C-alpha positions as CSV (number, residue, x, y, z in Angstrom):
1,M,-30.8,10.1,-40.7
2,F,-28.2,10.7,-38.3
3,A,-30.4,13.3,-36.6
4,A,-33.1,10.7,-36.2
5,N,-30.7,8.3,-34.7
6,A,-29.1,10.9,-32.4
7,L,-32.6,12.1,-31.2
8,G,-33.6,8.6,-30.4
9,R,-30.5,7.6,-28.6
10,N,-30.4,10.9,-26.4
11,A,-34.1,11.3,-25.8
12,R,-34.9,8.0,-24.2
13,G,-38.7,8.1,-24.9
14,A,-39.2,11.8,-23.5
15,G,-40.2,13.0,-27.1
16,A,-41.8,9.9,-28.3
17,P,-45.3,11.1,-28.6
18,A,-44.2,14.2,-30.5
19,V,-42.1,12.1,-32.7
20,Q,-45.1,9.5,-33.1
21,A,-47.1,12.5,-34.4
22,L,-44.6,12.8,-37.5
23,V,-45.6,9.4,-38.7
24,N,-47.9,9.6,-41.6
25,T,-48.6,6.8,-44.1
26,A,-51.2,8.8,-46.3
27,S,-48.9,11.0,-48.3
28,P,-46.0,9.9,-50.5
29,Q,-44.4,13.4,-49.6
30,D,-44.0,12.3,-46.0
31,E,-41.7,9.4,-46.9
32,D,-38.5,10.6,-45.6
33,V,-40.1,12.1,-42.3
34,T,-42.0,9.0,-41.7
35,T,-38.8,6.8,-42.2
36,F,-36.8,8.7,-39.9
37,A,-39.4,9.3,-37.2
38,S,-39.9,5.5,-37.3
39,E,-36.3,5.0,-36.9
40,A,-36.1,7.4,-34.1
41,L,-39.0,5.7,-32.2
42,I,-36.9,2.3,-32.4
43,W,-33.9,3.9,-30.8
44,M,-36.2,5.6,-28.1
45,G,-37.3,2.2,-27.2
46,D,-40.9,3.2,-25.9
47,R,-43.0,0.1,-25.9
48,A,-46.2,2.1,-25.8
49,Q,-45.6,3.7,-29.2
50,A,-45.3,0.1,-31.0
51,R,-49.0,-0.2,-30.7
52,D,-49.7,3.0,-32.3
53,L,-47.1,2.5,-35.1
54,M,-49.1,-0.9,-36.0
55,K,-52.3,1.0,-36.2
56,K,-50.7,3.5,-38.5
57,G,-49.2,0.7,-40.4
58,A,-52.6,-0.8,-41.2
59,V,-53.8,2.1,-43.7
60,G,-52.1,4.3,-46.1
61,L,-49.4,3.7,-48.9
62,L,-47.9,0.2,-49.1
63,K,-44.4,1.6,-48.9
64,L,-45.1,3.8,-45.9
65,R,-47.1,1.1,-44.3
66,L,-44.1,-1.4,-44.6
67,T,-41.8,0.9,-43.0
68,V,-43.8,1.7,-40.1
69,A,-45.0,-2.0,-39.6
70,Q,-41.3,-3.1,-39.6
71,S,-40.4,-0.4,-37.0
72,A,-43.2,-1.6,-34.5
73,P,-41.8,-4.8,-33.2
74,C,-38.4,-3.3,-32.8
75,S,-39.7,-0.3,-30.7
76,G,-40.0,-2.3,-27.5
77,S,-36.6,-2.6,-26.0
78,R,-32.9,-1.5,-26.5
79,S,-32.0,-5.2,-27.3
80,W,-34.3,-5.4,-30.3
81,A,-33.2,-1.9,-31.6
82,R,-29.7,-3.3,-31.9
83,R,-31.1,-6.5,-33.9
84,C,-33.3,-4.6,-36.2
């Protein structure tokens, strides 16, 4: 979890598409990776990634869908990341 936060705080959106590719709601084995990648996207604050997170949050396992769907609104700006 610390690594996801550090990546998100330091990358500032440069690696957002690569981190977005790690988000997967289809397999329960990907729960940790999906959670940490979603959190890193929040800290990156790349607004363009929020739409893709919502699309991924529409299908798959319920627990992972909720994690991804909760991350999407927080991905927009730094002020939202502090509140979420």
